[in-house]
Backbone as CSV, one residue per row, in Angstrom:
resi,resn,N_x,N_y,N_z,CA_x,CA_y,CA_z,C_x,C_y,C_z
1,ASP,37.411,66.232,300.823,37.650,66.517,299.411,38.588,65.470,298.796
2,SER,39.627,65.071,299.556,40.562,64.071,299.037,39.902,62.694,298.960
3,THR,38.945,62.431,299.847,38.235,61.150,299.801,37.377,61.075,298.550
4,GLN,36.780,62.196,298.192,35.957,62.225,296.988,36.840,61.992,295.759
5,PHE,38.014,62.619,295.749,38.946,62.444,294.635,39.387,60.983,294.528
6,THR,39.696,60.358,295.657,40.116,58.953,295.671,38.990,58.056,295.175
7,THR,37.773,58.354,295.573,36.618,57.568,295.136,36.430,57.697,293.630
8,GLN,36.546,58.929,293.124,36.411,59.148,291.679,37.525,58.429,290.918
9,LYS,38.710,58.481,291.475,39.855,57.832,290.836,39.635,56.319,290.777
10,ASN,39.194,55.742,291.885,38.933,54.299,291.918,37.820,53.912,290.950
11,HIS,36.765,54.740,290.892,35.653,54.490,289.981,36.147,54.541,288.530
12,TYR,36.964,55.544,288.219,37.509,55.682,286.864,38.389,54.477,286.516
13,GLN,39.250,54.045,287.459,40.124,52.897,287.208,39.306,51.629,286.987
14,GLN,38.260,51.460,287.771,37.419,50.274,287.631,36.707,50.288,286.280
15,GLN,36.195,51.458,285.894,35.531,51.596,284.605,36.509,51.306,283.472
16,HIS,37.690,51.867,283.580,38.713,51.696,282.553,39.140,50.227,282.453
17,GLN,39.264,49.565,283.598,39.657,48.160,283.612,38.564,47.294,282.983
18,GLU,37.312,47.587,283.270,36.205,46.834,282.673,36.178,47.029,281.161
19,GLN,36.397,48.273,280.732,36.411,48.566,279.301,37.568,47.814,278.623
20,TYR,38.718,47.786,279.268,39.877,47.080,278.717,39.590,45.584,278.604
21,GLN,38.967,45.020,279.640,38.656,43.589,279.615,37.665,43.262,278.501
22,GLN,36.675,44.146,278.299,35.710,43.928,277.226,36.402,43.985,275.860
23,GLU,37.282,44.976,275.679,38.002,45.094,274.406,38.919,43.892,274.186
24,HIS,39.537,43.424,275.260,40.432,42.276,275.159,39.646,41.018,274.776
25,GLN,38.478,40.826,275.410,37.638,39.676,275.078,37.176,39.747,273.621
26,GLN,36.799,40.948,273.173,36.366,41.126,271.788,37.512,40.804,270.829
27,HIS,38.707,41.243,271.183,39.884,40.978,270.349,40.161,39.474,270.263
28,LEU,40.060,38.782,271.402,40.284,37.337,271.407,39.245,36.617,270.551
29,GLN,37.991,37.092,270.602,36.946,36.489,269.772,37.237,36.718,268.293
30,ASP,37.678,37.939,267.962,38.008,38.246,266.566,39.157,37.377,266.066
31,VAL,40.168,37.208,266.905,41.306,36.364,266.527,40.854,34.925,266.348
32,GLY,40.000,34.455,267.248,39.476,33.091,267.136,38.691,32.897,265.850
33,GLN,37.878,33.899,265.498,37.111,33.813,264.260,38.037,33.821,263.045
34,ASP,39.075,34.658,263.093,40.032,34.704,261.982,40.747,33.364,261.823
35,LEU,41.157,32.780,262.947,41.821,31.477,262.883,40.883,30.410,262.333
36,GLU,39.622,30.485,262.743,38.651,29.499,262.266,38.415,29.655,260.770
37,GLU,38.391,30.902,260.279,38.213,31.122,258.844,39.403,30.584,258.057
38,ILE,40.598,30.785,258.595,41.800,30.369,257.866,42.006,28.864,257.947
39,TYR,41.934,28.303,259.165,42.275,26.899,259.380,41.061,26.004,259.636
40,GLY,39.857,26.516,259.442,38.650,25.758,259.769,38.541,24.441,259.030
41,ASN,38.928,24.397,257.772,38.828,23.171,256.984,39.953,22.186,257.312
42,ILE,41.040,22.683,257.884,42.225,21.849,258.112,42.270,21.299,259.530
43,MET,41.895,22.121,260.516,42.045,21.742,261.921,40.689,21.723,262.618
44,SER,40.631,20.940,263.690,39.402,20.888,264.484,39.359,22.076,265.444
45,ALA,38.216,22.270,266.108,38.051,23.389,267.040,38.994,23.244,268.230
46,GLU,39.221,22.000,268.682,40.136,21.798,269.815,41.574,22.149,269.434
47,GLN,41.959,21.761,268.216,43.316,22.081,267.760,43.497,23.590,267.604
48,LEU,42.446,24.261,267.132,42.517,25.721,267.003,42.651,26.381,268.365
49,ALA,41.898,25.879,269.353,41.988,26.439,270.704,43.382,26.224,271.275
50,LYS,43.935,25.047,271.014,45.285,24.754,271.501,46.310,25.650,270.801
51,LEU,46.129,25.867,269.498,47.038,26.719,268.730,47.011,28.151,269.246
52,ASP,45.823,28.617,269.617,45.679,29.990,270.098,46.321,30.183,271.467
53,THR,46.375,29.124,272.288,46.911,29.272,273.644,48.391,28.926,273.747
54,GLN,49.021,28.533,272.656,50.447,28.192,272.709,51.283,29.437,272.993
55,PRO,52.352,29.284,273.795,53.214,30.438,274.062,54.020,30.808,272.818
56,ASN,54.485,32.021,272.808,55.273,32.516,271.689,56.630,31.809,271.669
57,PRO,56.962,31.080,270.587,58.259,30.392,270.552,59.427,31.353,270.330
58,PHE,59.135,32.569,269.917,60.187,33.550,269.651,60.287,34.537,270.802
59,ASN,60.515,34.032,271.994,60.623,34.876,273.174,62.087,35.270,273.346
60,PHE,62.412,36.488,272.926,63.802,36.925,272.911,64.324,37.259,274.302
61,SER,63.441,37.521,275.258,63.921,37.859,276.597,64.629,36.675,277.240
62,GLU,64.233,35.460,276.902,64.912,34.286,277.446,66.286,34.114,276.823
63,ARG,66.423,34.493,275.565,67.708,34.345,274.894,68.747,35.284,275.484
64,VAL,68.310,36.439,275.935,69.252,37.398,276.509,69.876,36.835,277.767
65,SER,69.078,36.145,278.575,69.613,35.607,279.825,70.598,34.475,279.574
66,GLN,70.552,33.862,278.401,71.467,32.773,278.088,72.750,33.258,277.430
67,THR,72.838,34.534,277.129,74.018,35.074,276.463,75.211,35.041,277.398
68,LEU,76.329,34.545,276.896,77.554,34.481,277.676,78.171,35.872,277.751
69,ARG,78.448,36.318,278.926,79.060,37.632,279.101,80.535,37.441,279.426
70,ILE,81.386,37.966,278.557,82.825,37.846,278.746,83.298,39.043,279.559
71,PRO,83.916,38.808,280.718,84.383,39.945,281.525,85.557,40.645,280.844
72,ARG,85.601,41.958,280.964,86.688,42.728,280.366,87.952,42.571,281.190
73,LYS,89.079,42.637,280.505,90.360,42.571,281.205,90.652,43.916,281.847
74,ASP,91.437,43.868,282.885,91.898,45.121,283.473,92.850,45.792,282.504
75,LEU,92.929,47.099,282.587,93.797,47.850,281.691,95.251,47.427,281.858
76,ALA,95.644,47.052,283.054,97.028,46.649,283.306,97.357,45.328,282.614
77,LEU,96.357,44.485,282.376,96.595,43.192,281.750,96.552,43.245,280.230
78,GLN,96.032,44.318,279.680,95.918,44.412,278.232,97.278,44.697,277.608
79,THR,97.489,44.162,276.416,98.749,44.403,275.713,98.646,45.677,274.893
80,ASP,99.806,46.254,274.592,99.831,47.456,273.766,99.502,47.084,272.329
81,GLN,98.960,48.044,271.613,98.648,47.816,270.214,99.942,47.760,269.413
82,PRO,99.975,46.958,268.355,101.179,46.917,267.537,101.360,48.243,266.806
83,PRO,102.610,48.622,266.526,102.823,49.884,265.816,102.257,49.793,264.405
84,SER,101.782,50.891,263.918,101.200,50.897,262.580,101.809,52.028,261.769
85,ASN,101.850,51.826,260.489,102.372,52.858,259.591,101.260,53.832,259.255
86,THR,101.630,55.082,259.129,100.648,56.079,258.711,101.060,56.610,257.353
87,PHE,100.096,56.826,256.504,100.357,57.324,255.167,100.084,58.814,255.136
88,GLY,100.978,59.520,254.463,100.852,60.970,254.419,99.879,61.461,253.375
89,SER,99.733,60.717,252.278,98.837,61.185,251.226,98.349,59.999,250.407
90,ASN,97.379,60.267,249.586,96.872,59.242,248.690,97.666,59.274,247.393
91,VAL,97.691,58.175,246.686,98.459,58.072,245.451,97.491,57.945,244.292
92,GLY,97.677,58.821,243.290,96.865,58.752,242.093,97.680,58.222,240.932
93,LEU,97.033,58.044,239.792,97.722,57.524,238.610,98.816,58.464,238.132
94,SER,98.584,59.761,238.227,99.594,60.715,237.753,100.862,60.632,238.594
95,VAL,100.725,60.422,239.908,101.898,60.303,240.780,102.690,59.048,240.417
96,ILE,101.996,57.953,240.171,102.662,56.704,239.790,103.373,56.878,238.451
97,TYR,102.702,57.502,237.492,103.301,57.720,236.173,104.553,58.589,236.283
98,ASP,104.473,59.666,237.052,105.637,60.544,237.238,106.796,59.790,237.874
99,PHE,106.527,58.944,238.857,107.583,58.170,239.508,108.253,57.230,238.502
100,TYR,107.451,56.545,237.692,108.033,55.644,236.695,108.855,56.413,235.664
101,GLN,108.400,57.586,235.293,109.165,58.403,234.343,110.526,58.769,234.926
102,ARG,110.565,59.219,236.173,111.838,59.571,236.820,112.743,58.348,236.926
103,HIS,112.148,57.233,237.345,112.929,56.008,237.478,113.497,55.582,236.119
104,TYR,112.690,55.678,235.084,113.145,55.310,233.740,114.292,56.213,233.295
105,CYS,114.193,57.512,233.583,115.276,58.445,233.238,116.562,58.069,233.967
106,LEU,116.474,57.732,235.257,117.660,57.330,236.020,118.277,56.053,235.446
107,VAL,117.443,55.095,235.079,117.943,53.854,234.487,118.649,54.148,233.166
108,MET,118.085,55.019,232.349,118.696,55.365,231.058,120.033,56.078,231.254
109,ILE,120.104,56.964,232.242,121.373,57.664,232.524,122.438,56.661,232.946
110,ARG,122.099,55.709,233.804,123.063,54.682,234.229,123.522,53.836,233.042
111,GLU,122.584,53.489,232.176,122.940,52.705,230.987,123.910,53.483,230.102
112,ARG,123.653,54.760,229.911,124.554,55.593,229.094,125.940,55.664,229.718
113,GLN,125.972,55.820,231.060,127.272,55.878,231.736,128.024,54.560,231.563
114,ARG,127.361,53.442,231.704,128.009,52.137,231.511,128.509,51.987,230.070
115,GLN,127.644,52.422,229.152,128.028,52.324,227.737,129.237,53.208,227.450
116,MET,129.267,54.410,228.024,130.404,55.318,227.811,131.674,54.727,228.417
117,GLU,131.560,54.146,229.621,132.730,53.517,230.251,133.224,52.346,229.406
118,LYS,132.292,51.582,228.876,132.663,50.449,228.041,133.349,50.923,226.765
119,ASP,132.819,51.995,226.157,133.433,52.556,224.946,134.846,53.058,225.235
120,LYS,135.042,53.711,226.397,136.371,54.209,226.765,137.347,53.050,226.932
121,GLU,136.903,51.970,227.568,137.765,50.805,227.755,138.125,50.179,226.411
122,ASP,137.130,50.120,225.510,137.384,49.562,224.179,138.404,50.414,223.421
123,GLU,138.297,51.739,223.530,139.246,52.637,222.855,140.648,52.458,223.415
124,LYS,140.757,52.318,224.748,142.065,52.111,225.374,142.678,50.799,224.893
125,GLU,141.854,49.754,224.783,142.356,48.466,224.319,142.823,48.564,222.868
126,LYS,142.073,49.298,222.055,142.453,49.462,220.650,143.773,50.222,220.542
127,LYS,143.917,51.272,221.348,145.148,52.060,221.308,146.326,51.230,221.819
128,SER,146.088,50.477,222.852,147.181,49.685,223.401,147.534,48.513,222.482
129,SER,146.594,47.984,221.751,146.863,46.872,220.845,147.567,47.337,219.580
130,LYS,147.480,48.576,219.188,148.114,49.072,217.982,149.536,49.229,218.194
C-alpha cells in the first residue's frame, strides 16, 4: 500500500514539474515577445536575447553580506547617560502672562519703596538745611 502511495506521489510530482516547466517556457516566450514588441525597432534579436539573460543588477542579497557589522560594547564598558532635567508640566500662554504680571507687580513695589526712601531722604535734607 505504501509503495502504491509513493508511486502516485512520484507520478504527481513528475506531472506537476512538467506542467511547471511548460508554464515557465510559455512565460519566457511571452516575455520575449513583449521585449520584441517594445524594442524590436531599436535592438537586434541577439541584443534582445542578451538583454533577457542579463542578471538582475539590483540583487539586494549581495548588499547585505557587504554590510559592516559593528560589535556591541559590553555593558561594563558603556558610559552612564548624562543627567537630564525633567519638566513637571507644560507651559501655556496664560501661565507666562500670569508670571509676567506678578513680576511686574514686584518691580513696581520695589520702585515705590525706592521712591519712598528717596522722598524720606529728601525731606530729612530739607529739614536739616532749614
